[in-house]
N, C-alpha and C positions, 0 to 999 in steps of 0.2 A: 504494500500500500504506500502511496506517495506521502513522504514526510512534508509537512507544511511548516514554514518558518514561524507562523503565528502561534504554534502550539506552546512555545516557551513563554512569550508574553501573556498568553491566556492563563497558564498555571500560576504565574506570578500574581496576576490580578485576582484570581480566584482565592488566593490565600488571604486577601483583605476582607473576606466575609462581607462582600457587598455585591449587588447585582452587576453583571457584565453583559454588555450587548455586542453581538457580532452582526454587522450588517454588510450587505454587498449584493451584487447582481445574482440573478438566478443561476443555478448550476455552478456556482463558484466553489462549492464544497463545504458550506457552513454546517449543514446538518451532519455530514459524514465526519468532519473534524471534531465537532463538539461531542457527538456520541462516542467516538473512539477515545477521546482524551478524558471524558468524564462519564465512564460507564455506570457509576453508582448513582448518577442523577436520574430521577424519574423523568421519563420522556413524555412531554405533553404537547402533541402536535395540534395546532389550532386549525388544521384543515379538517379535523373531526368536528362535525356539526354540533354534536351535543356538548363537547368540551368548549367549543367556541361560544356557544350560547351562554354557558355558565360564566365564562370570562367576561362577556360583554354585558350581561344583565347585572352582575354584582361582583365587580373586580375585587372589592375588599374581602368578601367571603371566599372567593376563589383563592386568593393568596393565603387567607387564614387557614384554609383546609390543607395546605401543604404540610406534610409531616417530615420532610427532609429536603435535601438538595434537589432541585428540579431544573429541567431544561424546557423552556417554553419556546416552541418553534413557530415560525410564521406569526410573530407578534403583530405585524401590520394588519393581520386579518381581524384583530380585536382592538380597534382604535380606542374603545372605552378603557380597556386595560392599560394601554400605552399612556393614555391621558392620566389615569389614576397613578401610575408609576411616576409620571412627571410631576404631579402635584403632591404625592405622598410617598416619599422615600420609604421603602419597607422597613418596619421596625421589628417584625417577627423574625426570629433567627432563621427559620426555614426560608422565608421570603428573601432574606438577605443573601442566601446562597443560591441565587437565581442565575442561570445562564439563559440568555435571550438571543433569538436570531430573527432577523428581518430581511426581506428582499427589497424593501423600500427604505429610503433614508429617513430616519427618525431623529428627533432632537430631544433626548432624554438626559437628565442630570445624573448619569451613571457612567462608569468606565466603558468607553466605546471603542471598538476596533472595526476596521474595514477589511474584508476578505474578498479578493478577486480571483478569477481563474488562475491557475499556477503561472508563475513567472518563468521565463526561460531558465533562470538559475534553478528553480525548484524542479522543473522537468529534467534538467541535466544533472540534478543531484549534486550541486556545487554551491559553495557560499556565494551570495550575491555581493556586488560592490556596495559597501555602505556609504551613506551620504557623508559621514565623517572622513572617509578615505578619498572621496571624489575631489579631484583637483590637487591632492597632496601626494598620493601614491598610486602606482599602476600595478595591479596584481600580476604576479608571475604566471606564465602560461602553465596550465595543468593538463593532465590527461584524465578527463572526467570519465566516469563509468558510462555504459550505454544509456541513452536518454530513456525516460519513462515513456510508456506508450501514449499515443495521442489522447488528450483530454476530451471527454464527451462534448459534443456541441452544446453551447449555451442555449437554454430555453428562452424564447423571446418574451420580453415584457409586454409585447403587443397582445399576446394571447392571455396573459394572466393579470396584468395590472392596469392596462390603458383605460378600460371602462370605469374602473373605480377611482381613477385619478382625475380624469377630465372628460367633459362631454364632447364627444367627437361624432358629428353626423356622418362624415365620410372618412372611413378608416384609410381608404386608398390615399386621400389627400394628406392625412397625417404621415403615412409611410413615405410619400413623396417629399414631404417637409423634412422628415428625419434623414432621408437620403441626401437631400440638398444641403442640410446643415453639416452632415458628415463629410461632404465633399469640400467644405470650407475648414476642415480640421487643420489647425496650425495657423489660422488667420485671426486677426483682431475681429471680435464679434461686432457686426453691424446689423442690429435687429431690424431696422427700417428696410435696408436693402434685402435682407433675407425674406421679410414679409412680402415685399413687392415681387420678388422672384417667384414666390410660391402662391401669389394671388390671394393672400389672407391679410387680415388686419394686423397692425402692430401688436395690439393687445393679445390676439390669438397666438402670435409668434412667441410672445413672452411666456404665455401659459404653457405652450408646447415645449419650449426650451426647459422650463422648470420640470416637466415630466421626464425629459431625458436625464436631467440631473438627479431627480428622485430615484430613478431606476439604475443609476450608476453607469449610464452609457457615455456620459460626457464629463469633462474636467475643465473648469474655467480657472484661468490664471489671472489674478488681479494685477494691476501695474505695481511695480515695486515703489515704495514710498521713499525714493531717492532722487529728488529733483536734479541735484548736481548742477544747478544753475541753468537747467534746460527746460523747455516747454515739452511736456510729456503727453502721450496718448493716455486717456483715462478709461477707455472701454476695456473690458476683460478680453483675454485671448482664449479661443475655444479649441479644445482638443477632444478627440474621441478615442476611447480605449481600443477599439477594433480597427482603427484607421491604418491604411498602408502608408500614409505620409511619414517620411523618415523622422522629422522633428517630433511628431506626435508619438511615434513608436518609442523613441528614446525617452521622452518626458514621462509618458505613462508607465514605462517600465521602471524608471527610477521611483515614480510615485508608488507603484504597487509594491516594489521591494521595501520601501520605507514603511508602508502600511502593514505589511506582513511581518515587519520587525517590531511592530507595536508602537510605531511613531505616528505623530500627527504632523506631517511635513508642511512647511510653509513655502510654497512654490509661487513665484511671481515672474513677471517678464518686465522688460524695460525697453522703451522705444521713444525717442525724441522726435520733434517735428522735422528734423533734418534727415531722418531715416536711419540714424544710428540705432541698432537694435541688439539686445541680448535676449534670446528666446527664453532663457530660464535663469532666474536669480534665486539662489537658496538663501533664505533669511532665517538663520538659526540664532537663538538667544545666546548671548555671550560669545559670539563669533562674528567675524566680518562677513559681509555678503560674498557669496561665491558665484561668479558668472559662468554659465555653461552654454556652449554653442553647439547644438547638434547639426551636422552637415554631412550628407551622404558621401560627398567627395570633398576632401580637404582642399582649401583654396587659400593662397597667401593673403587675399583681401580680407577674408573672414577672420584670419588670425590677426591681421593688422587692426581690424575694428575691435576685436576682443582686447588686444593690448591697449588700444586707445581708451577703451572704457575702464580698464583696470587702472590706468593713470588718472582718469577723471575721479574714480571712486576711491583711489588710494588703497587698493587691495593688491596683495602679493601673489594670489593664486587664482587660476582659472582652469577651465576644462574644455577640451574639444572632443565631441563624440562623432565618430565617423563609421563608415560601413566596414572598414578593415583596419587591422592594427597597424601601427607605425611608430616611429621614434617620437618620444616626447620632446617638445621644443624647449629651448631655454627661456628664462625670464618668468618662471613660475607657471607656465602653461603645460598641462599634462594632456596627452591624447589617449583616448580609449576607443576601442571598437565596440559596436553595439552589443555584440555577443559576449563582451566582458562584463556587462552590467548585471 
C-alpha cells in the first residue's frame, strides 16, 4: 500500500486530543489513509442515510453518543454538524478524539490538513524536496525503487458536488467554463474577460470560480505584499492542479508536497507594471522571501530577471525549476528539474 507523507503529521496532531480535519479532492485517498492509520477509531460514514440524518437533526446528541475515538467521513454531507463543530468546540473526551474528512473545503476552528492525489515523490517512493531546502540545496541524484502503480482516476466533483454547491441550469455551460478557466492556468485571473468569453455574467463567473476552489480543483496565488517601490498587479494568479502548463505543474507540486508534510504554505506571485514577474514567492515566517521561477526550458533572460528581482528585494537565494536537471548557477540561484520536487 502506498505510504503517504501526511501520515506522520496526522499522528502528531492526533496526540493533542483535539479534532483533526483532513480535506481534499475526491479520490485523493483521505478515507483509505485515515482508516489505515487509525484502525481503532469507529468509522462513521455520512453517506449512510440514517447516520447522516442523526448528525444533521441533532449534532450535539450525535457527538455525545460517541463512546470512543471516531472517524466521521464525508463531513460536508452534514452541514449542520460542521456548523455545530465550528460554533462549539467538542468538550466531551470522545468528541475531542475526532478524525474528520471532507471532499469540500470547510472553515472549521480545528487542526486542518489538505490531502491531494499522490505527488510524484510519493508515487516514486522518495522524499520530496522540502520548501526549506528549495533555493538552498539541490538533492543528490538517487536510484529510486520502481514507481507505485498508477493512481485511480479522480472522481469528478461535477457528479457529486456541483448541484449542492451552486444552481446550474446548464451543466454543459459550467463544464465549458471550467475548461476555459483551466486553459488560463498560470495566468493572472481576469474575471471580467473570463465571463465574456464564456457568455455569462461576472457574478456567475465569481460563483463558479468559488466552486472550483471549494472542490480543490484550482489554486489562487495572491500578489506578494512586497511593493519594492513598484506598481504591482493586484489580481490573484490562477493555477489548476491537473493542468499541463509547466508553471502550474511545478507550483502545484510544491504546494501538494508542503500540504502532505502538514504545512500551510504561503504561496504568492509578484509582477510589476513593467512586466517584471516572479511566478512564485514563498513567504515563510522568520525567513526572507524566496523567489522561484518555473520555466520548461532555461533561458538567460529569465535568470537575469530573477537576479534583478533578488537585488531589488535584497535576498540571497532563488530557484529555477526546469524540465531537466542542470548545473546550479552562481550568485545564490539553484536549478532543479521538475522530477526532483
